[in-house]
C-alpha positions in Angstrom: 9.5 -141.6 -134.1 5.6 -141.6 -133.6 4.3 -138.0 -134.5 0.9 -137.4 -133.2 -1.6 -137.0 -136.0 -4.1 -133.9 -136.5 -7.4 -133.9 -138.9 -9.1 -130.8 -140.1 -12.8 -131.9 -141.0 -14.7 -129.8 -142.9 -18.9 -129.8 -142.3 -21.3 -129.2 -144.2 -24.4 -129.5 -141.8 -26.1 -128.3 -139.6 -23.9 -124.9 -140.3 -20.6 -125.1 -142.2 -17.8 -125.1 -140.3 -14.5 -126.8 -139.5 -13.5 -129.0 -136.7 -9.9 -129.0 -135.4 -8.5 -132.5 -134.0 -5.2 -132.9 -132.0 -4.1 -136.3 -131.0 -3.2 -136.5 -127.6 -3.2 -139.2 -124.7 -4.8 -141.4 -127.3 -7.8 -139.6 -128.2 -8.7 -136.6 -130.8 -9.0 -133.4 -129.0 -11.3 -131.3 -130.7 -12.5 -127.8 -131.3 -15.4 -126.5 -133.5 -13.8 -123.4 -135.6 -17.1 -121.7 -136.8 -15.2 -119.3 -139.5 -12.2 -121.7 -140.7 -8.9 -121.4 -140.0 -7.3 -118.0 -139.8 -5.4 -116.8 -142.9 -3.3 -114.1 -141.3 -2.1 -113.2 -138.1 -4.5 -110.4 -137.4 -7.6 -112.9 -137.8 -8.5 -114.0 -134.9 -11.0 -117.4 -134.8 -13.5 -118.5 -132.5 -12.5 -121.8 -131.4 -15.1 -123.9 -129.6 -14.1 -127.1 -127.8 -16.2 -130.4 -128.3 -15.9 -133.4 -127.0 -13.2 -135.6 -127.5 -13.1 -138.1 -130.6 -12.1 -141.4 -131.2 -8.8 -142.2 -133.4 -10.6 -143.6 -135.7 -12.1 -139.9 -136.7 -8.9 -139.2 -138.4 -10.1 -140.6 -141.9 -13.4 -140.3 -141.2 -16.0 -138.6 -143.9 -19.4 -139.1 -144.6 -22.2 -137.1 -147.2 -21.9 -134.1 -144.6 -18.1 -134.2 -143.4 -14.8 -134.0 -145.3 -11.3 -134.6 -144.1 -9.9 -131.1 -145.0 -6.6 -131.7 -143.7 -4.6 -134.2 -142.1 -1.0 -134.8 -141.1 1.1 -134.7 -137.9 1.5 -131.8 -135.2 4.0 -130.0 -133.3 4.1 -128.8 -129.7 6.0 -125.9 -129.3 5.1 -123.9 -126.0 1.8 -124.6 -123.4 0.6 -123.6 -120.5 -3.3 -123.4 -119.1 -3.7 -120.2 -121.3 -2.2 -121.1 -124.5 -0.8 -124.1 -126.5 1.6 -122.8 -129.4 1.7 -125.5 -132.5 2.6 -126.3 -135.8 0.5 -128.4 -138.6 2.4 -130.2 -140.9 -0.3 -130.8 -143.0 -0.6 -131.6 -147.0 0.6 -128.2 -147.4 3.1 -125.7 -146.3 3.9 -125.7 -142.3 1.3 -123.4 -140.4 2.3 -122.6 -136.5 -1.0 -121.7 -134.6 -1.5 -120.6 -131.0 -4.9 -121.6 -129.3 -5.6 -118.8 -126.6 -8.1 -119.8 -123.9 -10.3 -117.3 -122.9 -12.1 -118.5 -119.9 -14.8 -120.5 -121.6 -14.0 -121.1 -125.3 -10.7 -120.7 -127.3 -9.4 -118.0 -129.7 -7.3 -119.7 -132.6 -4.5 -117.3 -134.3 -1.4 -118.0 -137.0 1.2 -116.7 -135.3 3.5 -114.2 -137.1 6.6 -116.6 -137.2 5.9 -119.0 -139.6 8.1 -122.3 -139.9 10.9 -121.5 -142.8 10.0 -118.2 -142.9 13.1 -115.9 -143.1 13.4 -112.0 -141.9 
């Protein structure tokens, strides 16, 4: 089964930020995340949509950009206002939600995480 890829790039210039890129329809749909990925469900992180990138950006790095994480992602729910998804990267799977605010997006870690027991 072919799973859609993701990459999280860490940029050091012009200002430190991360880019979240999700494979969709043959391109990497991308958001700039200025403060990095959320670490808890109460963290709201601004996610600014940026132009799609070509698939060759999955392993792209240079003097100012490194691959912080990579793997595959799965979508759980989507509508015009939000995307719920899990990133399966180098560490434990983490479930996030991107919430469309009109112009930009907010990225949040969900309360319910894969493999978590209540």
